[in-house]
C-alpha positions as CSV (number, residue, x, y, z in Angstrom):
1,M,92.0,121.1,93.3
2,S,91.3,118.0,96.0
3,F,88.2,115.8,94.8
4,F,86.6,117.6,97.6
5,S,86.8,120.4,96.0
6,K,84.9,119.5,92.9
7,L,82.4,117.7,94.3
8,K,81.7,121.2,96.1
9,I,81.4,122.9,93.2
10,A,79.1,119.9,91.9
11,I,76.8,120.4,94.9
12,K,76.7,124.3,94.3
13,R,75.8,123.8,90.6
14,I,72.8,121.4,91.8
15,T,71.5,123.5,95.1
16,G,68.2,124.3,94.1
17,S,67.6,122.1,90.9
18,K,64.5,120.7,90.5
19,E,65.6,117.7,88.2
20,N,67.1,114.6,89.9
21,R,68.4,113.3,86.5
22,Y,70.9,117.0,86.4
23,K,71.6,116.5,89.9
24,E,72.7,112.4,89.5
25,Q,74.7,113.6,86.4
26,E,76.7,116.3,87.8
27,L,77.4,114.4,91.0
28,E,78.4,111.2,88.8
29,D,80.4,113.0,86.9
30,A,82.4,114.6,89.9
31,F,83.1,111.3,91.2
32,I,84.2,110.0,88.6
33,E,86.8,112.0,88.2
34,A,87.6,111.7,91.5
35,D,88.8,108.6,90.6
36,F,85.6,106.2,92.4
37,G,85.0,104.4,89.6
38,V,82.2,104.4,86.9
39,A,79.9,101.8,89.1
40,L,80.7,103.6,92.7
41,A,80.2,106.8,91.3
42,E,76.9,106.1,89.5
43,R,75.5,104.1,92.9
44,F,76.2,107.0,94.9
45,S,75.1,109.9,92.8
46,K,72.0,107.9,92.8
47,K,71.5,107.4,96.8
48,V,72.9,110.9,97.3
49,C,70.6,112.6,95.5
50,S,67.9,112.0,97.0
51,S,68.6,113.3,100.3
52,E,67.7,116.2,102.2
53,N,71.7,116.9,103.0
54,I,73.8,116.0,100.1
55,D,77.1,116.5,102.4
56,D,75.9,114.3,105.2
57,S,74.7,111.7,102.6
58,I,78.3,111.4,101.1
59,R,79.6,111.1,104.3
60,T,77.3,108.4,105.7
61,E,78.2,106.0,101.9
62,V,81.9,106.7,102.5
63,S,82.1,105.5,106.3
64,A,79.8,102.8,105.3
65,I,82.5,101.4,102.7
66,I,86.0,102.9,105.0
67,G,84.9,102.6,108.6
68,P,84.5,98.9,109.1
69,L,88.2,98.7,107.3
70,I,90.2,101.0,109.3
71,R,92.7,98.5,111.7
72,D,95.7,99.1,113.8
73,F,99.3,97.1,113.5
74,V,98.7,94.2,116.3
75,V,101.2,92.4,116.9
76,T,100.1,89.0,117.8
77,Q,103.1,86.7,118.1
78,K,107.2,87.0,118.1
79,P,108.5,87.6,115.6
80,Y,105.7,89.8,113.8
81,I,106.8,89.8,110.2
82,I,105.7,92.5,108.2
83,V,106.3,93.1,104.5
84,L,106.1,96.1,102.1
85,C,105.3,95.7,98.8
86,G,104.3,98.1,95.7
87,V,105.7,100.1,93.0
88,N,108.7,102.2,92.8
89,G,108.2,105.9,94.3
90,G,105.1,104.9,96.2
91,G,106.7,105.7,99.6
92,K,108.0,101.9,100.3
93,T,111.0,102.5,102.5
94,T,110.3,105.9,104.2
95,T,106.6,104.1,105.3
96,V,109.3,101.1,107.0
97,A,110.3,104.1,109.0
98,K,107.3,105.5,110.1
99,I,105.9,102.2,111.0
100,A,109.3,100.9,112.8
101,Y,108.5,104.3,114.5
102,L,105.4,103.5,115.6
103,L,105.9,100.0,116.8
104,K,108.9,101.2,119.0
105,S,106.9,103.7,120.9
106,Q,104.3,101.5,121.6
107,G,107.4,99.1,123.2
108,Y,108.4,96.4,121.2
109,S,111.6,95.9,119.5
110,V,111.8,96.2,115.8
111,D,114.5,95.3,113.0
112,I,114.4,95.7,109.4
113,A,115.4,94.0,106.6
114,A,116.6,95.9,103.3
115,C,115.5,93.6,100.3
116,D,116.0,96.1,98.0
117,T,119.3,95.1,97.2
118,F,119.3,96.2,93.8
119,R,118.9,100.1,94.6
120,A,122.1,101.1,96.9
121,A,120.0,104.5,98.2
122,A,117.3,102.6,99.6
123,T,119.6,100.3,102.1
124,E,121.1,103.4,102.5
125,Q,118.5,105.2,103.4
126,L,117.1,102.6,105.4
127,S,120.4,102.1,107.2
128,V,120.0,105.6,108.1
129,W,116.7,104.9,109.7
130,A,118.2,102.4,111.5
131,K,120.3,104.1,113.4
132,R,118.2,106.8,113.9
133,L,115.4,104.8,115.1
134,D,117.8,102.4,117.4
135,C,116.6,99.6,115.0
136,R,119.0,96.6,113.6
137,V,118.9,96.4,109.8
138,F,119.9,93.3,107.9
139,K,121.6,94.1,104.1
140,S,124.0,93.4,101.8
141,D,126.8,96.1,100.6
142,H,126.7,94.6,97.4
143,P,124.0,93.1,94.9
144,R,122.7,90.2,96.1
145,D,119.6,88.2,96.1
146,P,116.8,90.1,98.1
147,A,115.6,86.5,99.7
148,S,119.0,86.0,100.6
149,V,119.0,89.0,102.9
150,A,115.3,88.0,103.8
151,F,116.3,84.5,104.8
152,E,119.2,86.0,107.0
153,A,117.3,88.6,108.5
154,V,113.9,86.3,109.8
155,S,116.5,83.7,111.2
156,Q,118.8,85.8,112.8
157,T,116.4,88.3,114.4
158,K,115.6,89.1,118.0
159,S,113.4,91.3,118.3
160,D,109.3,91.1,118.5
161,V,108.6,92.5,114.8
162,L,110.9,92.2,111.8
163,I,110.0,94.8,108.9
164,V,110.8,93.6,105.4
165,D,111.4,96.4,102.6
166,T,111.3,95.3,98.7
167,A,112.2,96.4,95.9
168,G,109.8,98.5,94.2
169,R,108.7,97.1,91.0
170,L,106.6,97.5,87.6
171,H,103.3,95.1,88.3
172,N,103.8,93.9,85.2
173,N,107.2,93.0,85.2
174,T,106.9,89.2,85.4
175,N,110.5,88.3,86.5
176,L,110.1,91.0,89.3
177,M,107.4,89.4,91.0
178,N,108.3,85.5,91.2
179,E,111.6,87.4,92.8
180,L,109.1,88.9,95.5
181,G,107.2,85.4,95.7
182,K,110.8,83.9,96.1
183,I,111.3,86.3,99.3
184,Y,107.7,85.3,100.4
185,R,108.6,81.9,100.2
186,V,111.6,81.9,102.0
187,I,110.1,83.9,104.8
188,A,107.2,80.8,104.7
189,K,109.9,78.0,105.0
190,Q,111.1,79.7,108.5
191,I,108.1,80.3,110.1
192,N,104.9,78.5,108.7
193,D,102.5,81.1,109.1
194,A,104.9,83.9,108.3
195,P,104.7,87.0,106.6
196,H,102.0,88.0,109.7
197,E,101.7,91.0,106.9
198,N,101.7,91.8,103.3
199,I,101.4,95.3,103.3
200,I,100.8,97.3,99.6
201,V,101.8,101.0,100.4
202,L,100.0,103.0,97.2
203,D,100.6,106.0,95.9
204,S,97.3,107.8,95.9
205,T,97.9,111.0,93.7
206,I,98.2,107.7,90.8
207,G,94.5,107.0,90.3
208,Q,92.5,104.3,88.5
209,S,96.3,102.4,88.2
210,A,96.4,101.8,92.3
211,I,93.0,99.3,91.5
212,E,95.8,97.6,88.9
213,Q,98.5,97.2,91.0
214,V,96.6,95.8,94.6
215,R,95.5,93.0,91.9
216,E,98.4,91.9,90.1
217,F,100.5,91.8,93.7
218,A,97.5,90.2,95.6
219,K,98.4,87.0,92.7
220,V,102.0,86.9,94.1
221,K,100.6,86.9,97.9
222,P,97.0,87.7,99.8
223,L,97.4,91.6,101.0
224,T,96.7,91.9,104.5
225,G,96.2,95.6,103.8
226,V,97.4,99.1,102.5
227,I,98.6,102.1,103.7
228,L,98.6,105.2,101.5
229,T,100.7,107.8,100.8
230,K,100.5,111.4,99.5
231,L,96.6,111.3,100.3
232,D,96.2,115.1,101.4
233,G,94.9,117.3,98.9
234,N,95.3,115.6,95.8
235,S,92.6,114.9,92.9
236,K,92.6,111.1,92.6
237,G,92.5,110.6,96.6
238,G,88.9,108.8,96.1
239,V,90.2,105.9,95.0
240,I,90.5,104.5,98.5
241,V,86.9,104.1,98.3
242,R,86.6,102.0,95.7
243,I,90.1,100.2,96.8
244,A,88.1,99.4,100.4
245,E,84.7,98.8,98.2
246,E,86.2,96.2,96.0
247,F,88.7,94.6,97.8
248,K,87.8,95.2,101.2
249,L,91.6,95.4,102.3
250,P,92.1,96.8,105.9
251,I,93.2,100.6,105.8
252,K,96.6,100.5,108.2
253,G,97.5,103.7,108.1
254,V,98.2,107.1,106.1
255,G,101.5,108.8,105.3
256,V,101.1,112.4,105.6
257,G,105.1,113.6,105.8
258,E,108.9,112.2,105.7
259,K,109.4,112.4,109.1
260,E,109.4,109.2,111.2
261,S,106.4,110.3,112.8
262,D,104.5,111.2,110.2
263,F,101.9,108.7,110.6
264,E,98.5,108.2,111.0
265,K,95.8,106.3,111.8
266,F,93.3,106.9,108.6
267,S,90.3,109.4,109.8
268,I,87.4,109.5,107.7
269,E,86.4,112.7,109.1
270,K,89.7,114.3,108.1
271,F,89.0,112.2,104.6
272,L,86.1,114.2,104.3
273,S,87.0,117.1,106.3
274,G,86.7,120.3,102.8
275,L,83.1,118.4,101.8
276,T,81.3,121.5,103.9
277,K,83.5,123.4,104.0
278,V,81.6,125.4,100.9
């Protein structure tokens, strides 16, 4: 059940209730189940219950938080270095292809650096995507220091954009996070202000653990944005509202499928589309 389905049920139950305190508790519980977090759920429920139109009020509150953070990719210099980070299973490798497809459709040339060097499947997957998208891919055919692949890619790329895929890692694994830090340092030594984008890819079905992932990855290198995967219709999608509220991270897009073209600008209307369809 999507989290807005839960909210709709709560709205139905409180319609006609004369006691605001009951309304607030119903909605607060629904927001918490939707992974808005306790503080945000409490604030939302108080504001929403005092309005004449509950669903419109929810739209207004969510739009106020998320609306200013919806951003496009803007290539400000060449080569423009984009690094994707995040845990295993979040959809980073496929997201690399989606960003490459998007930027190539805008007329930019794109190279890819396969820095998940210890997972052969990731390198093979990126090689297939690169061939399909007509991108050059920097890779290693055997286990190799990921930072050395990043160094080669940054030093040799001739394209407008270089997208760097990194190994999926648990945010609480110190050694792997240090390895990620080394990739950033190697890139910065060659281009002072690079990477120009450091984007965390989040599986939106994981709920509140996404908050901890954002915190820990930001300690290695400040994040410039977030990309969401598996957002459609899941019961945990409300966590993006809390992420936007707490971290003010630009939302760079949403993965909506497995094809390279299945990447969209975040739409508040689509996000909230189920709310009024009671």
